[in-house]
C-alpha positions in Angstrom: 6.4 26.6 -24.9 8.2 23.5 -26.0 11.2 24.3 -23.7 8.8 25.0 -20.8 7.2 21.6 -21.2 10.6 20.0 -21.5 11.9 21.6 -18.3 8.6 20.8 -16.5 9.0 17.1 -17.5 12.6 17.0 -16.3 11.5 18.5 -12.9 8.7 16.0 -12.5 11.1 13.0 -13.2 13.7 14.4 -10.8 11.0 14.9 -8.1 9.8 11.3 -8.5 13.4 10.0 -8.2 13.9 12.1 -5.0 10.7 10.6 -3.6 12.0 7.0 -4.2 15.4 7.9 -2.7 13.6 9.4 0.4 11.5 6.3 0.9 14.5 4.0 0.5 16.6 5.9 3.0 13.8 5.9 5.5 13.5 2.1 5.3 17.2 1.7 5.8 17.2 4.1 8.7 14.5 2.4 10.7 16.1 -1.0 10.1 19.5 0.1 11.3 18.1 2.0 14.3 16.1 -1.0 15.5 18.8 -3.5 15.1 16.3 -5.8 13.4 15.3 -6.6 9.8 12.6 -3.9 9.5 9.2 -4.7 8.1 9.1 -3.7 4.4 6.3 -3.4 1.8 7.5 -4.4 -1.6 6.1 -4.5 -5.1 3.3 -2.2 -4.2 0.8 -1.8 -7.0 -2.6 0.0 -7.0 -5.3 0.9 -9.5 -8.7 2.5 -8.9 -10.1 -0.9 -7.9 -7.1 -3.2 -7.0 -4.2 -3.3 -4.6 -1.4 -5.8 -4.3 2.0 -6.0 -2.5 4.4 -8.2 -0.6 5.1 -8.0 3.2 8.6 -9.0 4.3 10.5 -8.6 7.6 9.9 -8.3 11.3 7.5 -6.0 13.1 9.2 -3.0 14.8 8.3 -1.9 18.3 7.1 -0.4 20.5 3.9 -2.4 21.0 0.9 -0.2 20.0 -1.9 0.3 22.5 -4.8 -0.9 20.3 -5.3 -2.8 17.0 -2.6 -5.4 17.4 -4.0 -7.3 14.4 -3.9 -4.4 12.0 -1.6 -2.8 9.5 -2.8 0.6 8.4 -1.7 2.1 5.1 -2.3 5.9 5.6 -2.2 8.8 3.3 -0.3 11.4 5.4 -2.2 14.3 3.8 -5.5 12.9 5.0 -7.4 14.4 2.1 -11.2 14.1 1.9 -11.9 12.4 -0.5 -8.3 11.4 -1.1 -6.4 8.2 -1.9 -9.4 6.3 -0.5 -12.7 7.5 -1.9 -15.6 5.6 -0.2 -17.8 7.6 2.1 -18.1 4.6 4.4 -15.9 1.5 5.2 -15.6 -0.9 2.3 -14.5 -4.5 2.2 -12.9 -6.1 -1.0 -15.0 -8.0 -3.5 -12.3 -10.7 -3.5 -8.8 -11.1 -2.0 -5.9 -13.6 -1.8 -3.3 -13.9 0.9 -0.4 -16.2 1.1 1.7 -15.9 4.2 2.8 -17.1 7.6 -0.2 -15.7 9.4 -4.0 -15.8 8.7 -6.2 -12.9 7.8 -9.4 -12.2 9.6 -12.3 -14.2 8.1 -14.9 -11.4 8.3 -12.8 -8.2 7.6 -9.5 -9.3 6.0 -9.1 -5.9 4.4 -11.1 -2.7 4.6 -10.9 0.9 3.6 -11.2 4.1 5.7 -14.1 6.5 5.2 -14.7 10.3 5.1 -15.1 10.4 8.8 -12.4 7.8 9.8 -9.6 8.9 7.5 -7.7 8.3 4.3 -6.4 4.8 4.6 -6.9 1.1 4.1 -6.2 -1.8 6.5 -4.9 -5.3 6.4 -6.5 -7.1 9.4 -5.0 -10.4 10.7 -6.9 -13.0 12.7 -4.7 -12.9 15.8 -2.7 -10.2 17.5 0.9 -9.7 16.2 4.0 -9.2 18.4 7.1 -7.1 18.3 9.8 -8.9 16.4 7.4 -11.3 14.7 8.3 -12.3 11.2 5.5 -11.2 8.9 5.9 -12.5 5.4 3.3 -12.8 2.7 1.6 -11.5 -0.4 -1.7 -9.6 -0.6 -3.9 -9.1 -3.6 -7.4 -7.6 -3.4 -10.1 -6.3 -5.7 -12.5 -3.6 -4.5 -15.4 -1.8 -6.2 -14.4 0.4 -9.2 -13.3 3.9 -8.1 -12.3 2.8 -4.5 -8.8 4.2 -4.9 -7.5 7.4 -6.4 -3.7 6.7 -6.7 -2.9 10.2 -8.0 -4.1 11.7 -4.7 -1.2 10.2 -2.7 2.6 10.4 -3.2 3.4 8.1 -0.3 1.6 5.9 2.2 2.7 5.5 5.8 2.4 1.9 7.2 1.5 1.7 10.9 1.0 -1.3 13.1 -2.0 -0.7 15.4 -3.1 2.6 16.9 -2.4 4.6 20.0 -5.0 7.4 19.8 -5.5 7.8 16.1 -5.0 5.9 12.8 -1.7 7.6 12.1 0.0 7.3 15.5 0.5 3.5 15.9 4.0 2.1 15.4 5.4 3.2 12.1 6.8 0.4 10.1 7.5 1.7 6.6 6.8 4.5 4.1 6.1 3.4 0.6 5.8 5.4 -2.7 2.6 5.2 -4.6 3.4 4.3 -8.2 1.9 6.6 -10.8 -0.8 5.0 -12.9 -0.2 6.3 -16.4 -2.0 5.5 -19.7 1.2 3.7 -20.8 1.2 1.5 -17.8 -2.4 0.6 -18.3 -1.7 -0.2 -22.0 1.2 -2.4 -20.9 -1.0 -4.4 -18.6 -3.6 -4.7 -21.3 -1.1 -6.0 -23.8 0.2 -8.5 -21.3 -3.3 -9.8 -20.7 -4.0 -10.0 -24.4 -0.7 -11.9 -25.1 -1.5 -14.4 -22.2 -5.0 -14.9 -23.7 -3.6 -15.6 -27.2 -1.2 -18.1 -25.8 -4.0 -19.8 -23.9 -6.3 -20.2 -26.9 -3.4 -21.4 -29.1 -2.8 -24.2 -26.6 -6.5 -25.0 -26.7 
């Protein structure tokens, strides 16, 4: 039994490495094929209630038919419920954005729903253009249980839509980091240490 668990663990680690290699090769491929510095999502982090990431690069064409203000982060398996759990559209409780563009004042971010699909969206205030430099950092807090990170291995990032949420202009494919008890403990320790330093100063 110990050997079985050991081999299973090795296979899982190898599979995770293959996933990251695939995502990295895809990003390089679309960048070279377009002749531009492709849009990339970096430092992607998600828990059951928070999401944060950086956006770097230029928007790839062609121009989508609809939704020129929107970047959709789509779970390609379209599970129900899946990566996104709410039955209806949900907006964040709070959010921050630092970047070259402005987010929409009413719906800066929102989730999909059981009927609309397994995704969340970053919504800008004005339409974006092919080749536009889109640089910034997003951080948002939703209601607890909004996200189920274990239900998605990757997210496909689309600009706009043609006929459906997953047929706009593909920009990037990102790996969803696994949320483990160890990673949660590490975050907790970091918060505790920061708090201790703060009170010592006080």
